[in-house]
N, C-alpha and C positions, 0 to 999 in steps of 0.2 A: 827499678820495684817491678817484682815478677808479674806475669800476665796470669790473671785468673780466670777460669771458665765457667760456667755453671751451666748443666744440662738438668732441666726440671725447677721451674721457676713457680710453682705453686705457693701455700699456705705459708710454708716454713722455707721454700729456696729465694723465694722474693725477697725477704728483710735479710736474710745472709747475705745475698748478692747485693744488696744496698749496703751492709755494713762494710763489706770490701771496698765498694764504691767510696764511701765516706773517707776510708783511711788513704785514698789514692793510688789503689791498685788499677791498671788496666782490664776492664772486665768484659769478656763475652759472654752472651748466653744464647741457649734455645731451649723450646720446650716442644713438646709433642702438638699442643695447639699454639703457634706463633704469637695469636692474637694476646694471650696470656702472659707472653714475655715483651711486649711491647711497651707497658709503663715505664721498664727500667731503663727505656732509651731516653727518657724524660730527665734522669738522675747521669746519663752519661754512658750507659753499656750500650754496646755493639750487638746488635739482634742478629744470629745467625741461623741458617736454615737446619745444620745437621750436626749433632755430636764430631763427628769427623771434622767440620770446618771450625769447631770450638777447640779442640784438640789441636790441629794445625796451627792456631795461633795463641794458643796457652802454653805455660809452664807448666801449671796445675790445673786439673780438672775435678770440679765437684759435682757429684752426682747426687740427687736427692729426688727419687720418684718412689714410686707406692711399693713394688712387689720385686721379689725374685727375678721372676722372667723379665720384667722393665728392665732391672740393671744389667741382665744376661745381653738382652738388644741393645742398649745404648753403648755397652762396652765391646760386643763382638759382631754385633748385627751389622747388615749392610749399612755403610757410611757411619758406622760406629767408631767409637776413640778407637780402639786397636788399630782401624785403618788409616787415622790420621796421626799416628805417635811418632815419635822423635826422640831422638837422644835425649835423656834427661828429663821426659815427660814422667808425671807423677799424676796418677788418679786415687783419687780421693772418695770413698763412697759412704754418704752420709745417711742412706735410706736404712731402714731396717728390715734386713732380708735372711734367708738361711746361713747360717755359720759355715756349713760343709761348702754350700755353692760360694761362699765367699772365699774360701781357702782354694778350690778350684778355678776360680777367676785368678786369682792371686797367682797360680802356676802358668795359667794360661797367657798371664801378660807377662811373666817373665821368660816364656816360650815363644812370645811374638817376634817379629822381626820388623822394626826393630823390637826389642824388649822395652818396657818399660815399667816403674814401679806400682805399686799399690797400697792402700792403707784402707782398712775399714774403720771409720769412724762415726757410728750413730749417735744421735742425740737423745737428750730427755729436756723438756720443759715447755715444749708446743709452741703456738704462734707466739703467745706472750714472751716467752723467753729467747726466741728467734728475733723478736723486734728490740728486746733489750739487750741483745748479745749477751745474755746468762745464761745459755744453754750448757747442761753437763755432756760433756762429751766424751764417747767409751772408746780408744784407738786400740787397734789391732795392727801390727805390722813391727819392723823395725826399728831399732831406738834411733839408730842415725837418722832417718826418715823423717820419723816423728818429730827430733830435735829442730831440723831444718825447716819444718811447717808450722811447729807450734805457734810463731808471731802470728799467722794467718787463724788459727784455733782461736787464738786472744782476743782477735776481732768479732768472735762470735759466742764465744762463750766463757765462763768462769772457773768450773770445775773440769779441768782438762787430764785423763789421767791415761798414759800408754799401760795397758792391761797386761798383753803379750803378743805373741804373733798374732798372723793374719788369720780371723776368724773369731780371735778371742774380743774384739771388741763387738762383734755380732751377740756372742753367748753372753756377754753382760747385759746386753740392751733386753736381749731376751729375758733375763732374769730381771730386768728392772721391770718389765710389762707385766710379768707374775706379780710383783709385789704391789704394783701401781693399781692393778686389776682387783686384787685381792683386798685390797685395802679400803678403795671405791666401795667394795661390796660390803663389806665390815661398816664402812660410815653408813651406807644404805640401811642395812640391818638396825643400827642402833637409832637413828634417827626416826625411822618409820615405829620400830618398837615404843619409843620415847612418845610418839605422838601420838599412837594409838593407844596409849595408857592415860593421855590428856594431857601431857606435859607441853608448854608452849617449844616446840621443835627448834625456834631460832636461839631460845635462849638456853636449850639443852646444848646446843653446839658452843654459844659461847661460853658456859660454865667448863666443858670438856676441853677448850683451847686453854684453858689453864692449869691442866692437869697431866698425867703420864699418857693420855690417850691423844693428847695433841698431835697434829701432822700438818703437813703442807696440804695433803689432802682432805682432811676435815676441814681447814679453812677454806678452801677454794672450791672444793668439788661438794662440801657440806653445805655452803651458800648456793650454789647453785639447784642443789635439792630443795632448799627452803624456799628459794625465789621462783624456781621453775624455769630457770633460764637454761634450754637444752641445747642452745644453738651450739654447733663444734666452734671453737675447740678442737678436739681430736674425737673422730668420729668412730662409733661402734664398729663399724664395719673393718677399719682399719686395726682396730686392737684385736677384733677377732682373728683377721691375718696374724697379727704378733702371738697371741695365743696358740694358734694353728703350729707355729714353727716352734713353740715350748712343748706341746704335748706330741708333734712326732719326732723331734728331738728326745723327748723324755722316752718315748718307747723304743727308741734306736739302740737309748745308754741304758735301757731297764730299771728306769727311775719311773716311780709312781706319782704323781701330781693331782691329785683327787681334787682339791679345792680349786686349781686351775681349770681342771674340767667342769667343775659347777660353775665357775663365773664363765665359763666358755658356754655354758647353756642357757645362761641367764641373758647373754649379749644376743645369743641365738633367739631366744622369746622376745626379745625386744625388736630385733631383724624382722622377724615374723608378723608384728604388728606395725610395720611401717618404719621403725626407726634404726635404721641401716645407718643414716645418717645424721642421726642423734650425736650429742656429746655424748662421750664415754659413763659420764656421771649418771644419765640416764638409765645406768643398769638399776637404779632404784624402781623405776616404773615395771621391770620385771616382778620385783617384791611386791609392791603395791597391787600389783593383778591378782598376785596369788594372797594376800590379803584384805583384797578387796576394800581398801581403805588406802589414802594417799596423803601423803606429807601435808600438812596444811588445812586437812580437813578438819573439822571439829568432831572431837570425838563422842559418843554418845555415852551418858554418864551410865555405870553399871552399878548393881546393888551388891 
């Protein structure tokens, strides 16, 4: 059984590591705040101090951290994965970061002494998917490396796709985040419109779930909007980071992303009102502030 290390044991990394432990892998973990990694010791993980130590004691190292600079730091910073690399080591980044930076990190890993292999494998499905091992995993890298590690991916997710070379997994994840943001915003607009018109938003959502407008986002995030349950989930500040990747890459490619920009402005409005840590379904609150009306509020009769 291969040894698996995890760098980053937050909302996503912890259940992913637990799933590897359940399957019998020897698991080592570390986290910027070591206290957040300690609960995994109760299920058999070995807690280490640095990514270097994790790499030295692993065949596969999974990184699940917040942003591009964090991945660069745990890969090539002091006591990073590169400094603990050994023959045959595979580093899999399952964070959501810049596709261009991902390609650069892959080149640096190949040039390292000793060299090591990399895959980018960002995920969609949130904490619920991580716990249920039902994540969608979008992979960039070599076909041979993907085939070797697919059994590990199957312990974490259901829809697992090798999209292309290094960086293509991250490009796919950025595209995913565009779709998710715009769909959440559309659901918010629709439910706000219906509620302001005097219809019961819960029943409107129920009716729409049986038609062409049905979606997982209408199901899950529409319910959050109706019930006002905006605890994350997936924080607005993280979705802002992902849309920044989309918009900056779009500018480099000469691709206009007008609705992505609008969704980002709505997230920015939420953050300005203290909502950076709200669930991203709370984008509806920016719409509600503009309408001066909240879903669930009783609409006044109009003549």
